C-alpha positions, 0 to 999 in steps of 0.5 A: 466255348462261347463261340458254338454257343453264340450259333445257336443264336443266343444273346452272348451277353447273356450265354455268358452270364449264365456259363459264369453262373454254371461255373458260380455252381461247379466251384461250390458244388464240394461244399453242396455235397458235404452239408444239405443247405436249410430250406430257409437257406435255400429260400433266401438263395433263391430271393437273391437270385430273383433279386439278381434277375439270374433267371434272365441270365439262365432263360436263354440256355435252354432254347439255346441247346434246343437251337444248337441241337437243331442246327446239328441234326438240319447238316445232316438232312437241310431237307427237314428243316421245316420238320426241325423248326416245327419240333423245335418250337414244340420243344421249346414249349415243352423244355421251357420248365427246365430253366427252374433245375438250373435256377434251384440248382444254384440256389443250393450251390449259393445256399451251400456256399453262405451261411444263413446270416450271410445270405440275410447280409447279401439279401440285405445287400441287394437291397441296396442301393450299391447293391442294385447298381451292382446287378445293374452293372456286373453284366458290363463288367463280366463282358469286358474280363470276357472281351479283355480275357480274349483280346489277351488269349488272341495275344498270346497265342501271337506270342506263342507261334512266334516261339513255336516257329524260332523252336522250330526253325532250330530244329529244322523244320518251317512253319 
């Protein structure tokens, strides 16, 4: 999934962090469906999102989708590339506010997952020295985890391929 997004010339770290945030939203959605957060809770959640600078993570997503669609459509008729670039530039301006939709959904998910008291504690934490450090190092931690997971997947895939070959050889097939 990440490889397809990087084709859209979006910085991989920002995309990965935004995808992580979207995953958090997806996890929180069942809670969101069960209870509607209070306006105060949503406001606290928005403050947390501001403190964590989540807008910087979500901003590349709109332009990334536009770029991906432009590249897909350009493959069918490369002669239209100049016009496609102009349309994409216009769409980036038109759709830039859509980032706010994602941020609002993120805030509602946060507000649905935590009580107002817990949200206040989170705001206090993220304003603290340790909270600020947490915000600063989270992207590097997440990037390191993703890199480690990619390495693990690659190594595991090699192990699975070897096992497939052994098992298929037992059945009379050479892979």
